[in-house]
N, C-alpha and C positions, 0 to 999 in steps of 0.2 A: 666403733661398734660398741653398743651398750648391751648389758645382759643383767637379768635379775638374779642370776646365780645358777649353780649347776643342777638344781632340782626342778626348775620350771617345766622342763619337757619330760620329766620322769613319769613313768606309768605307775610307780609305787610312791607311797607317802609314809611319813612317820607320824603316827597319831600320838605318841607319847613314849616316855621311857620310865620304867620302874627299876629300881635298884634294890635287890633283896640280898640279905646275908643268909646263906644256907650252909649247913655243914658239909654237904656233898652234892653231887649232880643229881642223884635220885630225889633228894629233898627239894631241890630247885625245880625239877620237872613236875613234882607233885604240886608245888605251889602254883606253877604256871598252868597246869591242867585245871585246877580249881578256879583260878582267875579267868581263864579262857571261857569257862562255862558261865561265870558271873557277868562278864562284860560282853559276851557273845562275839568275840573276835579271836583271831589266831594270834598266838603269842610266840615269839622267837626267844630262845634261851641262849645266851652267850656268856662265857666266863668274863669276869671283870677283875683285873688285878691292879 
């Protein structure tokens, strides 16, 4: 059995990744809200350690 990977049959897709350094969660959410308006897409914020 051959497969192209785990994401072929997924209903979601990853359009890109942005990594920002922000002092706290509120600042990160503000950056994400502004970027969401500019690129006209939903943005998910996750901590990165």
